[in-house]
N, C-alpha and C positions, 0 to 999 in steps of 0.2 A: 504493500500500500504506500502511496506517495506520502512524503513527509510534509507536503504542503496541504495541511488539513487541520481541523480543530476537533477537540473532544468536547462533547456536551457535558458540562459539569452539573448544570441546573437548567432543566428544560423549561421551567415556568408553567403557568396555567395552560397556555396554548401558544406554542411557537411553531411557525411553519416556514418553509422555504417559499419565497414568492419572487416573481419577476413581473413582466408586463402582460402575462397571461397568454391565452389562446384565441386571439380575435379571428373572426371570419368563419367560425365553425358551428355557429348556433343551429344552422340548418341540418347539421349532423347530430344534434342533441348534445353538443359539447359546450358547457358554459365558458365564459371569458376567464374567470378566476383572475389570479394576479393580485398585486398589492392593492389593498383597499385605499390607502392613502398614497396614490401614485406620485404626487409631488414630493412627499417625504422620501419615498423610495429613490426617486431620481436624484434628489439632493444628496442622499447618503452615498450613492455611487459617484456623483460628481466629486465629492470631497476626497475620495480615495483614488480617483483617476480612472474609474471604470466607465465603460459605455452604459447608457441608461438601461438597456435590457438585462444587464448582469443580475444574477439572482442574489437577493438579500434574505435576512431573517426578519420575519414580522412577528413581534412579540405581542402578547395580550395582557395588559394590566400589571402582571408581576415580573415582566422582563425575563432574562435568561443569563446564563454564564457559560463561557467556553474557555478551554485551555488551548493555546496556540502551539502547534508542533514546530512552527518556524516563525521568525520575526515577520510581522505582517502589519500593514497600515489598516486601521479600522475606524469607522465613524458610526455614531449613533444619532439618529434624527427621529422625527415624528413626535410622539408624546414625550415631553420633557421628563427626564429621569436621572437619578444619580448614576454616574459611571465611575467605575474603579478598575485599576490594573493592579492585581495582587494586593487588593485592599487599600491602595493609595488613590486619592481622588484624581480623576482625569476629566477633561472637558467633554460636555455634551455638545453636539452640533459642530464638531471640529474634528479633523483627522488626528488620530492617536497612533503612535508607533508602539506596538505591543511585542515585547521580546519573546523569543522561543521559550516555551514552558510556562509563561505567565498566564494568569486567568483574567480575562476581560469580563466584567460583570456589569450588565445593563440592568439597573435595579427597578423597583416598582415605579409605575408611572406616577409622577407628582400631579399631573393634569392630563386629561385625555385618556386614551385606551391603548393605542398601538404605537410601539417604537420600532424603528428599522435599523438593523445592524448590517453594515456593508463591510466586506473584506476586500482588500486589494486582490484582484483576480476573480472575485465573485465566488459564490457557492457553486460547485461543479458537480452536483448530483446528475443522474442520468435524465436527459430530456424525454418527455412523453408528448407526442404530437407537437413537437417544436417548442415546448416550454418546460421549465422546471417547477412551475407553480403547483402547490398543493391545493387540490380542489376538495373541500370537505363534503360536498354533495355527491359527486361522482366517484371520488376516491382516486382520481388521476393524480399522478405526480408524487406519490408516496404519502406516508403518514406524518402527523405532527411529530415534532422532535421528542425523544425520550432521553432520560439520563443515561450516559454511557455511549450514546451514538457517536460515530465518527463521520464528520462531514468533509468531503474532499473540496479543495479550493483550486481555482484556476491559476494560471501563470500570472504573477504579479505584473501590473502595468508599469510603464515608466512613472517616475515620481511626479505626482500632480503639482500644478502651480497652485499654491495655497491661496485661498480666497480670504480677503480681510473682512468680508461681511457676507453672511448667508441668510438674507431675510426669508422668513417662512412663517405663515400664519399660525398662531397658537390654537389649541383646542377651543371650540366655541362655548361661550357662556349661554348662548341661545342659538339653536340650529335653524337657519333660514333656508327653506327649500322651495325655490321657484319651480313651477310646473306648467306644462302645456296640457291642453285637453287630451284625454286618453281615448282609445278606440271605443270604449264602452261608457263614456260619460253620460249617455242618454239613459243608462240604467239607474240613475240617481235623480232624486227630486231636486227642485230649486233649493229647498231647505237643506238637502244633503250637500249641495255645492257650497251654500253659505256656511255650513258647519265646517267644511274643510278649509275654507278661506279665512274664517274668523275664529274658529274654535281654539281652545287651549289644549294643546297636545304636549306629550312629553315622551322621551325615549324609554321604552320598556326594558327591563332586565332580561327579557327573553330574546333580545336581539343577538344576532351572530353574523358570520360572514355571508350567509345566504340572504338575510334580510334584516332591516331595521324595523322592529315592531314598535307600535305606538300604544300609548294609553291616553284616553280622552273620550270625548263624546262620539257615539257611533254615527255613521253617515246613513241617512234615510234613503232606502232604495225605492225606485219607481217600478222596477221589475223584480220579481222574486223567483222566476223560473230557473231552470238549469242552463248553464252556458257550456257548449262543447269546448274541449281543451283547444287552446290556440297559442300562438307564439307570444313570448314574453320578453321585452327588451330590458336591458340594464336601465335602472332608474324607474321602472314601472311602479306605480302606486296601485297595488292590487288590494281589493277590499273583500276579505273573507266574510262568512255569514255573521260574525260578531259586529261587523260594521266598522272595525278599526283598521285604517290603512296600514299596509306593510310596504316599505320601500325596498325593492329588490336591489341587492348589492352583487358583488362580483361572482359569488358561487351560486347564484339563483338558478332555478330550473329554467330550461329554455321554452317550456310550455306550461300552461296553467288553465284552470277551469273557473276562476273567479274573475269578476269584471275589473278592468283597469280604468280608474277614473281620471288618471293623469300620468304624465311621465316627467320625471325630473332630469334635466340635461346632465350628462356625465360630468361636466366640469364642476358641478356643485356637490358631488358625492364624496369627495375627500373629507370634507368637514363631518359627514355622517360617520366616517370611520373612527373619528376621535370623540364623538359625543357619548358621554357616560350615561348610564341609566339615570333618569330623572331630569335630564337636560330638557328645557322647554323647546318646543318646536313651533315654528310658524310656517304654514304652507302659503306660498305667494303665487296666485294665478298670474301667468304671463299674458298681459292684455294683447289682443290682436294676434296671438299665436295660433 
């Protein structure tokens, strides 16, 4: 086994390998997957000199720790968290040179949910359908990390030009989700549409990489019949029988049988990746869309 690798010392609550996913395969039933906070993933790779598609680790809430087999440049972005190298404080949001044998620990998120750990050369697990991303719904791309696992790393890139500033939005205190009308918006009454646009919603603890679930007032339906299964895009606001909208994220199913009242453009979804349970949500209809 190559010595350019790292040993998982602490896997954390849910840590997965992610890249930019498997676009263009929804017609085959393959979800996009990939990093939920794509800007944070891209930034982490930029800091260590990797191309944007290089695979990183996406942690959830509690972070993770790895022991490097070889000296490697590492960067942690996304949810702010304490970073240490062999117990000594190291910067978050900046490149860190980790010596061979040292343990890099990305601690629990101080704000937000998901941190991203990039290694010079990227995580080099075996690609599946052109991506190393772990898809929790389909099982493509391998399982979440476990203690003791060994992750191969790619060849280290040339030393990056260090950035003196890396602006990146912090986790939201309030999640603002603009949306366009969905293909089944006529399945809801005028009151249901007003509820979505003006109601007080918050992020549910039942949320995951498949979808952000909400708590709040149910949306009133105009039609109560069955809907044949149909295609579901990233960002779909699907409304199950309880009337509470679910925002489909990167591991969402490619088809579904509940009506979609709206669709949130993909550029607004990174904030949803960092919204902790209880975060207030406002749905904002895009006028004229």
